[in-house]
C-alpha positions as a LaTeX table, in Angstrom:
\begin{tabular}{lrrr}
\hline
Residue & $x$ (\AA) & $y$ (\AA) & $z$ (\AA) \\
\hline
Unk1 & 114.37 & 99.30 & 107.36 \\
Unk2 & 114.81 & 103.05 & 107.34 \\
Unk3 & 116.72 & 103.27 & 110.62 \\
Unk4 & 119.97 & 105.22 & 111.01 \\
Unk5 & 121.25 & 105.06 & 107.46 \\
Unk6 & 124.08 & 107.39 & 106.44 \\
Unk7 & 122.85 & 110.51 & 104.65 \\
Unk8 & 124.83 & 109.75 & 101.49 \\
Unk9 & 122.93 & 106.50 & 100.88 \\
Unk10 & 120.25 & 106.56 & 98.19 \\
Unk11 & 116.90 & 105.34 & 99.45 \\
Unk12 & 114.45 & 103.56 & 97.18 \\
Unk13 & 111.14 & 102.79 & 98.85 \\
Unk14 & 110.03 & 99.19 & 98.32 \\
Unk15 & 107.21 & 98.85 & 100.85 \\
Unk16 & 105.75 & 100.48 & 103.95 \\
Unk17 & 104.68 & 98.16 & 106.75 \\
Unk18 & 102.35 & 98.59 & 109.70 \\
Unk19 & 103.38 & 97.11 & 113.03 \\
Unk20 & 101.33 & 94.31 & 114.51 \\
Unk21 & 101.25 & 92.36 & 117.74 \\
Unk22 & 102.40 & 88.76 & 117.94 \\
Unk23 & 100.55 & 86.72 & 120.55 \\
Unk24 & 100.52 & 83.06 & 121.51 \\
Unk25 & 97.34 & 81.12 & 120.76 \\
Unk26 & 95.03 & 81.26 & 123.75 \\
Unk27 & 96.45 & 84.57 & 125.01 \\
Unk28 & 94.03 & 86.90 & 126.82 \\
Unk29 & 94.32 & 89.43 & 123.95 \\
Unk30 & 94.15 & 86.92 & 121.09 \\
Unk31 & 90.38 & 87.16 & 120.55 \\
Unk32 & 90.38 & 90.93 & 120.11 \\
Unk33 & 90.25 & 92.32 & 116.57 \\
Unk34 & 93.12 & 94.70 & 117.44 \\
Unk35 & 95.26 & 95.50 & 120.47 \\
Unk36 & 96.94 & 98.62 & 121.78 \\
Unk37 & 100.46 & 99.16 & 123.03 \\
Unk38 & 98.91 & 99.81 & 126.46 \\
Unk39 & 97.36 & 96.32 & 126.30 \\
Unk40 & 100.71 & 94.78 & 125.39 \\
Unk41 & 102.69 & 96.71 & 128.01 \\
Unk42 & 101.21 & 94.51 & 130.75 \\
Unk43 & 102.95 & 91.41 & 129.35 \\
Unk44 & 106.60 & 90.41 & 128.93 \\
Unk45 & 107.83 & 91.97 & 125.69 \\
Unk46 & 110.22 & 89.90 & 123.58 \\
Unk47 & 112.48 & 91.96 & 121.32 \\
Unk48 & 115.30 & 91.09 & 118.97 \\
Unk49 & 118.75 & 92.17 & 120.07 \\
Unk50 & 119.60 & 94.25 & 117.00 \\
Unk51 & 120.31 & 97.71 & 118.48 \\
Unk52 & 118.10 & 99.81 & 116.23 \\
Unk53 & 115.27 & 97.29 & 116.33 \\
Unk54 & 114.84 & 96.87 & 120.08 \\
Unk55 & 115.35 & 100.59 & 120.71 \\
Unk56 & 112.72 & 101.45 & 118.10 \\
Unk57 & 110.22 & 99.03 & 119.68 \\
Unk58 & 110.79 & 100.42 & 123.17 \\
Unk59 & 110.49 & 103.98 & 121.82 \\
Unk60 & 107.04 & 103.15 & 120.41 \\
Unk61 & 105.89 & 102.35 & 123.96 \\
Unk62 & 107.76 & 105.19 & 125.66 \\
Unk63 & 106.33 & 107.79 & 123.25 \\
Unk64 & 102.95 & 106.93 & 124.78 \\
Unk65 & 104.18 & 107.05 & 128.37 \\
Unk66 & 104.28 & 103.26 & 128.62 \\
Unk67 & 106.98 & 101.11 & 130.18 \\
Unk68 & 106.64 & 97.58 & 128.84 \\
Unk69 & 107.92 & 94.57 & 130.69 \\
Unk70 & 110.91 & 94.11 & 128.37 \\
Unk71 & 113.04 & 91.45 & 129.93 \\
Unk72 & 113.74 & 89.09 & 127.02 \\
Unk73 & 115.74 & 89.56 & 123.87 \\
Unk74 & 116.46 & 87.09 & 121.12 \\
Unk75 & 119.12 & 86.85 & 118.47 \\
Unk76 & 116.68 & 86.42 & 115.58 \\
Unk77 & 113.19 & 87.17 & 114.38 \\
Unk78 & 112.32 & 83.47 & 114.11 \\
Unk79 & 113.45 & 82.79 & 117.68 \\
Unk80 & 111.29 & 85.74 & 118.78 \\
Unk81 & 108.29 & 84.19 & 116.99 \\
Unk82 & 108.98 & 80.79 & 118.57 \\
Unk83 & 109.26 & 82.29 & 122.06 \\
Unk84 & 105.93 & 84.07 & 121.57 \\
Unk85 & 104.25 & 80.94 & 120.20 \\
Unk86 & 105.50 & 79.01 & 123.26 \\
Unk87 & 103.96 & 81.56 & 125.62 \\
Unk88 & 107.06 & 83.35 & 126.94 \\
Unk89 & 105.63 & 86.78 & 126.10 \\
Unk90 & 104.34 & 89.02 & 123.32 \\
Unk91 & 106.08 & 90.96 & 120.56 \\
Unk92 & 105.59 & 93.83 & 118.16 \\
Unk93 & 106.80 & 93.31 & 114.62 \\
Unk94 & 106.65 & 94.93 & 111.22 \\
Unk95 & 107.57 & 91.68 & 109.50 \\
Unk96 & 104.98 & 89.00 & 108.95 \\
Unk97 & 106.11 & 85.99 & 106.94 \\
Unk98 & 103.56 & 83.89 & 105.08 \\
Unk99 & 101.96 & 81.49 & 107.52 \\
Unk100 & 101.25 & 82.31 & 111.14 \\
Unk101 & 103.18 & 79.45 & 112.71 \\
Unk102 & 106.55 & 79.32 & 114.40 \\
Unk103 & 109.26 & 76.96 & 113.16 \\
Unk104 & 108.22 & 74.39 & 115.76 \\
Unk105 & 104.70 & 74.39 & 114.32 \\
Unk106 & 102.87 & 76.30 & 117.04 \\
Unk107 & 100.29 & 78.89 & 115.97 \\
Unk108 & 100.92 & 82.61 & 116.27 \\
Unk109 & 98.14 & 85.14 & 116.52 \\
Unk110 & 98.82 & 88.40 & 114.67 \\
Unk111 & 96.68 & 91.39 & 115.53 \\
Unk112 & 96.88 & 94.92 & 114.17 \\
Unk113 & 97.81 & 97.62 & 116.64 \\
Unk114 & 95.05 & 100.13 & 117.28 \\
Unk115 & 97.51 & 102.94 & 118.09 \\
Unk116 & 98.23 & 105.45 & 115.31 \\
Unk117 & 101.84 & 104.42 & 114.71 \\
Unk118 & 104.27 & 105.36 & 111.96 \\
Unk119 & 104.74 & 102.92 & 109.13 \\
Unk120 & 108.18 & 101.38 & 108.74 \\
Unk121 & 109.79 & 101.65 & 105.35 \\
Unk122 & 111.59 & 98.80 & 103.62 \\
Unk123 & 114.26 & 100.37 & 101.48 \\
Unk124 & 116.76 & 99.33 & 98.92 \\
Unk125 & 119.82 & 101.47 & 99.52 \\
Unk126 & 123.19 & 102.04 & 97.99 \\
Unk127 & 126.17 & 104.25 & 98.67 \\
Unk128 & 126.05 & 107.26 & 96.34 \\
Unk129 & 129.81 & 107.69 & 96.76 \\
Unk130 & 130.31 & 104.44 & 94.84 \\
Unk131 & 129.73 & 103.69 & 91.17 \\
Unk132 & 126.53 & 101.69 & 90.63 \\
Unk133 & 126.83 & 98.98 & 87.99 \\
Unk134 & 124.23 & 98.34 & 85.30 \\
Unk135 & 123.51 & 94.98 & 86.96 \\
Unk136 & 122.80 & 96.75 & 90.25 \\
Unk137 & 120.49 & 99.23 & 88.52 \\
Unk138 & 118.67 & 96.32 & 86.86 \\
Unk139 & 118.31 & 94.67 & 90.27 \\
Unk140 & 116.73 & 97.86 & 91.63 \\
Unk141 & 114.02 & 97.60 & 88.97 \\
Unk142 & 113.45 & 93.88 & 89.64 \\
Unk143 & 113.17 & 94.53 & 93.39 \\
Unk144 & 110.72 & 97.40 & 92.88 \\
Unk145 & 108.58 & 95.20 & 90.62 \\
Unk146 & 108.71 & 92.25 & 93.01 \\
Unk147 & 107.60 & 94.27 & 96.03 \\
Unk148 & 104.91 & 96.08 & 94.03 \\
Unk149 & 103.29 & 92.84 & 92.90 \\
Unk150 & 103.42 & 90.85 & 96.16 \\
Unk151 & 101.14 & 91.16 & 99.13 \\
Unk152 & 103.12 & 88.80 & 101.35 \\
Unk153 & 103.95 & 91.47 & 103.89 \\
Unk154 & 100.39 & 92.63 & 104.46 \\
Unk155 & 98.90 & 91.82 & 107.82 \\
\hline
\end{tabular}
């Protein structure tokens, strides 16, 4: 993601993603076509413990004057999804793998956020202070093609 990269890194845009809410099946918000950050702020928020990630998620709420109940962090995205599916709280994510089930098979409800939020950019980056091999340049083209022809990240 485009978070805190050094200025001398080249940035090649692969995809822009919209954030969405992750909810357990049967949650009070699960039947709505979309939810707001204000709706989510009333429930325990589960974040991942990567510094830029959890700070970014909290900043989305704080920029709207909201203070979410953020008392749980996880070490991975899949653990976050499993905790949500098991009813420990809700989450906001830009990533949506194919299939709305956690690893333990429980359903996850994904809803778009109704707030006008910035898109998050998936980038391919490299250090411009280093020589880039022909193989790396070829990989850049393959990656751009792959992301351009797949809709797996769309919510």
